[in-house]
C-alpha positions in Angstrom: -60.5 -28.7 30.8 -56.8 -28.2 30.2 -57.4 -27.4 26.5 -60.1 -24.9 27.4 -57.7 -23.1 29.8 -55.1 -23.0 27.1 -57.6 -21.5 24.6 -58.7 -18.9 27.1 -55.1 -17.9 28.0 -54.1 -17.5 24.4 -57.2 -15.5 23.6 -56.1 -13.2 26.5 -52.7 -12.8 24.8 -54.4 -11.8 21.5 -56.6 -9.3 23.4 -53.5 -7.6 24.8 -51.9 -7.4 21.3 -55.2 -5.9 20.0 -55.0 -3.3 22.8 -51.5 -2.4 21.7 -52.5 -2.0 18.0 -55.4 0.5 18.6 -53.0 3.0 20.1 -52.4 4.4 16.6 -56.0 5.6 16.0 -56.0 7.0 19.6 -52.9 9.1 18.7 -54.7 10.4 15.5 -57.8 11.3 17.6 -55.8 13.2 20.2 -54.0 15.1 17.5 -57.3 16.1 15.8 -59.0 16.9 19.1 -61.7 14.3 18.6 -62.6 13.7 22.2 -65.6 11.5 22.0 -64.3 9.2 19.3 -60.9 8.9 21.0 -62.5 8.1 24.3 -64.4 5.2 22.7 -61.3 3.8 21.1 -59.4 4.2 24.4 -62.2 2.1 26.0 -61.3 -0.7 23.5 -57.6 -0.3 24.4 -58.1 -0.5 28.2 -60.7 -3.3 28.0 -58.5 -5.4 25.7 -55.5 -4.9 28.0 -57.5 -5.5 31.2 -59.5 -8.5 30.0 -56.5 -10.0 28.4 -54.5 -9.7 31.6 -57.3 -11.4 33.6 -57.5 -14.3 31.2 -53.8 -14.7 31.2 -53.6 -14.6 35.0 -56.2 -17.3 35.6 -55.1 -19.6 32.8 -51.8 -20.9 31.7 -50.8 -20.2 28.1 -49.6 -23.4 26.5 -48.7 -24.6 23.1 -51.7 -25.2 20.8 -52.5 -28.3 18.9 -54.7 -28.7 15.8 -58.0 -29.0 17.7 -57.4 -26.1 20.1 -56.2 -23.9 17.2 -59.6 -24.4 15.5 -61.4 -23.4 18.6 -59.2 -20.4 19.2 -59.8 -19.1 15.6 -63.6 -19.6 16.1 -63.5 -17.8 19.4 -61.4 -14.9 18.1 -63.6 -14.3 15.1 -66.8 -14.3 17.2 -65.8 -12.8 20.5 -63.0 -10.3 19.6 -65.5 -8.2 17.5 -67.6 -7.8 20.7 -64.8 -5.7 22.1 -63.9 -4.0 18.8 -67.5 -2.9 18.2 -67.5 -0.6 21.3 -66.8 2.7 19.3 -69.8 2.1 17.1 -72.0 1.7 20.1 -70.4 4.6 22.0 -70.8 7.0 19.1 -74.1 5.5 17.8 -73.0 6.0 14.2 -76.2 4.3 13.0 -78.5 6.6 14.9 -80.3 3.5 16.2 -83.0 4.2 18.8 -83.4 0.6 19.9 -80.5 -0.7 22.1 -80.7 -4.2 20.5 -80.7 -2.7 17.0 -77.6 -0.7 18.0 -75.8 -3.7 19.3 -76.7 -5.8 16.2 -75.7 -3.1 13.8 -72.4 -2.5 15.6 -71.5 -6.2 15.7 -72.5 -6.5 12.0 -70.3 -3.6 11.0 -67.3 -5.0 13.1 -67.7 -8.5 11.7 -67.9 -7.1 8.2 -64.6 -5.2 8.7 -62.8 -7.9 10.6 -63.6 -10.5 8.0 -62.8 -8.0 5.2 -66.3 -8.4 3.7 -67.1 -4.7 3.4 -70.9 -4.6 3.9 -71.6 -1.4 5.8 -74.6 0.2 7.5 -72.8 3.6 7.7 -74.3 5.7 4.9 -71.5 8.3 4.8 -68.3 6.9 6.3 -66.4 10.0 5.1 -68.3 12.0 7.7 -66.9 9.9 10.6 -64.2 11.4 12.8 -60.8 10.8 11.3 -59.7 8.6 14.2 -62.8 6.4 13.9 -62.5 6.2 10.2 -58.9 4.9 10.6 -59.9 2.6 13.4 -62.5 1.1 11.0 -59.9 0.3 8.4 -57.4 -0.9 11.0 -59.8 -3.5 12.2 -60.1 -4.6 8.6 -56.3 -4.7 8.2 -55.9 -6.8 11.3 -58.4 -9.4 10.0 -57.3 -9.1 6.4 -53.6 -9.9 6.8 -54.6 -12.8 9.0 -52.8 -11.1 12.0 -54.5 -13.5 14.3 -53.1 -16.5 12.4 -49.7 -14.9 12.4 -49.7 -14.3 16.1 -51.0 -17.8 16.9 -48.1 -19.2 14.8 -45.7 -17.8 17.3 -47.4 -19.8 20.1 -46.2 -23.0 18.3 -42.9 -24.7 18.6 -40.9 -24.9 15.4 -41.5 -28.7 15.0 -45.3 -28.3 15.0 -45.5 -25.3 12.6 -45.7 -27.5 9.6 -49.0 -28.9 10.5 -50.3 -25.4 11.5 -49.3 -24.0 8.1 -51.0 -26.9 6.3 -54.1 -26.6 8.4 -54.7 -22.9 7.7 -53.5 -22.8 4.1 -50.1 -21.2 4.4 -47.4 -22.2 1.9 -44.1 -23.3 3.4 -41.7 -21.1 1.5 -38.6 -21.7 3.6 -37.4 -23.6 6.6 -38.2 -20.8 9.0 -41.9 -20.4 9.1 -41.9 -17.9 11.9 -39.8 -15.6 9.7 -42.1 -16.3 6.8 -45.2 -15.3 8.8 -43.4 -12.1 9.9 -42.5 -11.4 6.2 -46.3 -11.6 5.4 -47.0 -8.7 7.7 -44.1 -6.6 6.5 -44.8 -7.1 2.8 -48.5 -6.2 3.1 -47.6 -3.2 5.3 -45.2 -2.0 2.5 -48.1 -2.4 0.0 -50.3 -0.2 2.1 -47.6 2.4 2.6 -46.7 2.5 -1.1 -50.3 2.9 -2.3 -51.1 5.4 0.5 -48.5 7.6 -1.2 -50.0 6.9 -4.6 -53.6 7.8 -3.6 -52.4 10.8 -1.7 -50.4 12.2 -4.6 -53.2 11.5 -7.1 -55.7 13.4 -5.0 -53.8 16.2 -3.3 -56.9 17.3 -1.5 -57.2 14.0 0.3 -56.0 13.7 3.9 -53.1 11.2 4.4 -55.2 9.2 6.8 -58.0 9.0 4.3 -55.5 7.8 1.6 -54.2 5.1 3.9 -57.7 3.9 4.7 -58.4 3.7 0.9 -55.2 1.6 0.5 -56.2 -0.7 3.3 -59.8 -1.1 1.9 -58.6 -2.0 -1.6 -55.8 -4.3 -0.5 -57.9 -6.3 2.0 -60.9 -6.3 -0.3 -63.1 -4.8 2.5 -65.0 -1.5 2.6 -65.6 0.0 -0.8 -63.9 3.2 -1.9 -65.5 5.7 -4.2 -64.5 5.0 -7.8 -65.8 6.6 -11.0 -65.9 4.9 -14.3 -63.3 5.2 -17.1 -59.6 4.7 -17.4 -57.5 6.8 -15.0 -54.4 6.5 -12.9 -56.6 5.9 -9.9 -58.6 3.1 -11.4 -55.5 1.4 -12.8 -53.8 1.7 -9.4 -56.8 0.1 -7.8 -56.8 -2.8 -10.2 -53.1 -3.4 -9.4 -53.7 -3.3 -5.7 -56.7 -5.6 -5.9 -54.5 -8.1 -7.8 -51.7 -7.8 -5.2 -54.2 -8.6 -2.5 -55.7 -11.6 -4.3 -52.5 -13.3 -5.5 -50.8 -16.1 -3.6 -48.2 -14.7 -1.2 -45.7 -17.1 -2.7 -45.6 -14.8 -5.7 -44.8 -11.7 -3.6 -42.2 -13.7 -1.6 -40.5 -14.8 -4.8 -40.6 -11.3 -6.2 -38.9 -9.9 -3.1 -36.4 -12.7 -3.3 -35.7 -11.6 -6.9 -37.0 -14.9 -8.2 -40.2 -13.9 -9.9 -40.3 -16.9 -12.2 -40.5 -19.3 -9.3 -43.7 -17.5 -8.2 -45.5 -18.0 -11.4 -47.1 -21.3 -10.3 -49.9 -23.1 -12.1 -52.4 -21.5 -9.7 -51.3 -18.0 -10.7 -51.4 -18.8 -14.4 -54.9 -20.2 -14.1 -56.0 -17.1 -12.1 -54.8 -14.7 -14.8 -56.3 -16.9 -17.5 -59.7 -16.7 -15.8 -59.4 -13.0 -15.5 -58.6 -12.4 -19.1 -61.3 -14.9 -20.4 -64.0 -13.5 -18.0 -63.1 -9.9 -18.9 -63.7 -10.6 -22.6 -66.9 -12.6 -22.0 -68.4 -10.1 -19.6 -67.7 -7.1 -21.9 -70.3 -8.7 -24.2 -72.7 -10.1 -21.5 -72.8 -6.9 -19.5 -72.3 -4.8 -22.6 -69.6 -2.6 -21.1 -66.2 -1.5 -22.4 -63.3 -3.9 -21.9 -61.6 -1.8 -19.2 -64.8 -1.6 -17.1 -65.3 -5.4 -17.6 -61.7 -6.1 -16.5 -62.1 -3.8 -13.4 -65.2 -5.6 -12.2 -63.9 -9.1 -13.0 -60.8 -8.4 -10.8 -63.1 -6.8 -8.2 -65.2 -9.9 -8.0 -62.4 -12.5 -8.0 -60.4 -10.5 -5.5 -63.4 -10.2 -3.1 -63.0 -6.4 -3.2 -66.5 -5.7 -4.1 -66.1 -2.3 -5.9 -69.0 -1.7 -8.3 -69.6 1.4 -10.4 -71.6 -0.1 -13.4 -74.4 -1.4 -11.2 -74.1 -5.2 -11.2 -77.7 -5.5 -9.9 -79.0 -4.0 -13.2 -76.9 -6.2 -15.5 -78.7 -8.9 -17.6 -79.3 -12.3 -15.9 -76.4 -14.0 -17.9 -73.9 -11.3 -16.8 -75.2 -11.3 -13.2 -74.9 -15.1 -13.1 -71.3 -14.9 -14.5 -70.4 -12.3 -11.8 -71.9 -14.6 -9.1 -69.7 -17.5 -10.3 -66.6 -15.3 -10.3 -67.3 -14.1 -6.8 -67.7 -17.8 -5.7 -64.4 -18.8 -7.3 -62.5 -16.1 -5.5 -58.7 -15.5 -5.5 -55.6 -17.6 -4.8 -54.9 -19.4 -1.6 -52.7 -17.7 1.0 -54.1 -14.3 -0.1 -56.6 -11.8 1.2 -59.3 -13.0 -1.3 -62.2 -15.2 -0.2 -64.2 -17.8 -2.1 -63.6 -21.3 -3.1 -60.0 -20.4 -4.1 -58.2 -21.1 -7.4 -55.9 -23.8 -6.0 -58.8 -26.0 -5.0 -60.3 -25.7 -8.5 -57.0 -26.5 -10.1 -56.6 -29.5 -7.9 -59.9 -30.9 -9.0 -59.2 -30.1 -12.6 -55.9 -32.0 -12.4 -57.7 -34.9 -10.7 -60.3 -35.1 -13.4 -57.7 -35.0 -16.1 -55.5 -37.4 -14.1 -52.6 -35.1 -14.6 -49.3 -36.5 -13.2 -48.7 -39.9 -11.8 -47.9 -38.5 -8.4 -51.4 -37.0 -7.8 -52.0 -36.5 -4.1 -55.3 -38.2 -3.2 -55.4 -36.6 0.2 -55.0 -33.1 -1.3 -57.7 -33.9 -3.8 -60.1 -35.1 -1.1 -59.4 -32.0 1.0 -60.0 -29.7 -2.0 -63.3 -31.5 -2.8 -64.4 -31.3 0.8 -63.7 -27.6 0.9 -65.7 -27.0 -2.3 -68.6 -29.2 -1.3 -68.9 -27.7 2.3 -68.8 -24.2 0.8 -71.5 -24.9 -1.7 -73.7 -26.7 0.9 -73.4 -23.7 3.2 -74.2 -21.4 0.3 -77.3 -23.3 -0.7 -78.7 -23.6 2.9 -78.1 -20.0 3.8 -79.4 -18.7 0.4 -82.6 -20.6 0.8 -83.0 -19.2 4.3 -82.2 -15.6 3.2 -84.6 -15.8 0.2 -87.5 -15.8 2.7 -86.9 -12.1 3.1 -88.9 -11.8 -0.1 -86.4 -11.8 -3.0 -85.6 -14.2 -5.8 -83.3 -17.1 -5.2 -80.6 -15.7 -7.6 -80.6 -12.4 -5.7 -80.4 -14.3 -2.5 -77.5 -16.4 -3.9 -75.7 -13.2 -4.9 -76.2 -11.6 -1.4 -75.3 -14.6 0.6 -72.5 -15.5 -1.8 -71.1 -12.0 -1.3 -71.0 -12.6 2.4 -69.5 -16.1 2.2 -66.8 -15.0 -0.2 -66.2 -11.8 1.9 -66.9 -9.8 -1.2 -69.4 -7.3 0.1 -71.3 -6.3 -3.0 -75.0 -5.9 -2.3 -78.0 -5.9 -4.6 -79.3 -3.1 -2.3 -80.9 -5.7 0.1 -78.3 -5.5 2.9 -79.3 -2.3 4.5 -79.6 -1.0 8.1 -83.4 -1.4 7.9 -83.1 -5.1 7.2 -84.9 -7.4 9.8 -82.6 -8.4 12.6 -82.8 -12.1 11.9 -81.4 -11.7 8.4 -78.6 -9.5 9.7 -77.5 -12.3 12.0 -77.8 -14.8 9.1 -75.3 -12.6 7.1 -73.1 -12.3 10.2 -72.9 -16.1 10.3 -72.2 -16.2 6.6 -69.3 -13.7 6.8 -67.8 -15.5 9.7 -68.0 -18.9 8.0 -66.5 -17.4 4.8 -63.5 -15.9 6.6 -62.5 -18.9 8.7 -64.0 -21.4 6.3 -66.7 -24.0 6.9 -64.3 -26.9 7.5 -62.5 -25.1 10.3 -65.9 -24.5 12.1 -66.8 -28.2 11.5 -63.5 -29.4 12.8 -63.9 -27.2 15.9 -67.5 -28.4 16.6 -66.7 -32.1 15.9 -64.2 -32.1 18.8 -67.0 -31.4 21.3 -67.7 -34.2 23.8 -71.1 -34.8 22.4 -69.6 -35.5 19.0 -66.9 -37.7 20.5 -69.6 -39.8 22.1 -71.4 -40.1 18.7 -68.1 -41.1 17.0 -67.5 -43.8 19.6 -71.1 -45.1 19.1 -70.6 -45.2 15.3 -67.3 -47.0 15.7 -68.8 -49.6 18.0 -71.8 -50.1 15.6 -69.4 -50.5 12.7 -67.4 -53.2 14.6 -70.6 -55.1 15.4 -71.7 -55.0 11.8 -68.3 -56.4 10.7 -68.4 -59.2 13.3 -72.0 -60.1 12.3 -71.0 -60.1 8.6 -68.1 -62.4 9.3 -70.2 -64.8 11.4 -72.8 -64.9 8.6 -70.1 -65.8 6.0 -68.7 -68.6 8.0 -72.1 -69.9 9.0 -72.9 -70.5 5.4 
């Protein structure tokens, strides 16, 4: 009961912070005279502040432990979008006639943005009011930089932050982890600001807000920006920004510390090796020029999901290779999804028995993460294939959701049956907070505690019986 009160109070605190963050799109809407869109975002602001205040008033906010952290993350990624989806319902951007369709579509769009997946049911986002367009990308940025994780870290005492960082995949880069978490937010904000300027200068006819939305979309690997084929300053800039979003933050941290060599870890080297090798291979398999191949390899690995060559129409070997790249994903402690390079590198080192000091616990954790991901992919893909598509297309679609990639074969549309929309919602949520986090949260429920106690008692009885049998002989 005490743990539940702590989770509710901390969720209230996060709601209040969310209310503060959406003030910026409100200001943009007021400046542009977008009354209806601004009113819908103000509703999010007031509801977040009000509900957050109520939850904080009735429950005492205490320090979190590992189990309550898991539950808080699960609750935030499932219940916070219920508040954030209000503008989509208010403005009915999907032109849905059925209320349940409207709610489902709005929740889907919000989850897609918050998890940085990038699936969208909005056919022409550029026609949205500027304030709502920026709000859409802001939701993506909040989820993309792991703002929830960063805020929760400040609810911990200094001595317990080490276990928090280890639990959620943050690298300990210095002795002050709170300073490190704050640095994450500052660095990614600088990236967005810098590339907003780049995109604005390249296309002088673009609005500054539109340019910032494009920078957020590419960095977080969320909603897809319009890109034409061929080598250009724009496409090169996008490749650079996709890489910045998918590289381990340790590299960025080392760069800003003027120690770039210390950031070139084995994970980074393996990542670049995969990019170069896959770019060469897919230029032949997909029969495209090397630059287009490189662009789409980085797009898949970084979970950005930009596609201008039509991956759905590529030959089966190329399509399979792209699926594998999407499942691999980017580096740990980055905005990319997927299995992650570090886990793969850990397994490779274990197989090769590299180094006498190989961490068995780290190897087991990496293996558990990979296996749980693949099991979830298989089960969800089998279920999604009942929509009437081939298993490989289902694998691509569900894999795109689990890896927060967002590339679709044209199957994920607003006209898709509701049950399959909710299946993809589950896949996107699982992919963002990871299967093991959900498992660890659920396993802490009282019913599972009872099952664990039963198994422990049964195991002890078996041991006693085995000992008795041995001595009886």
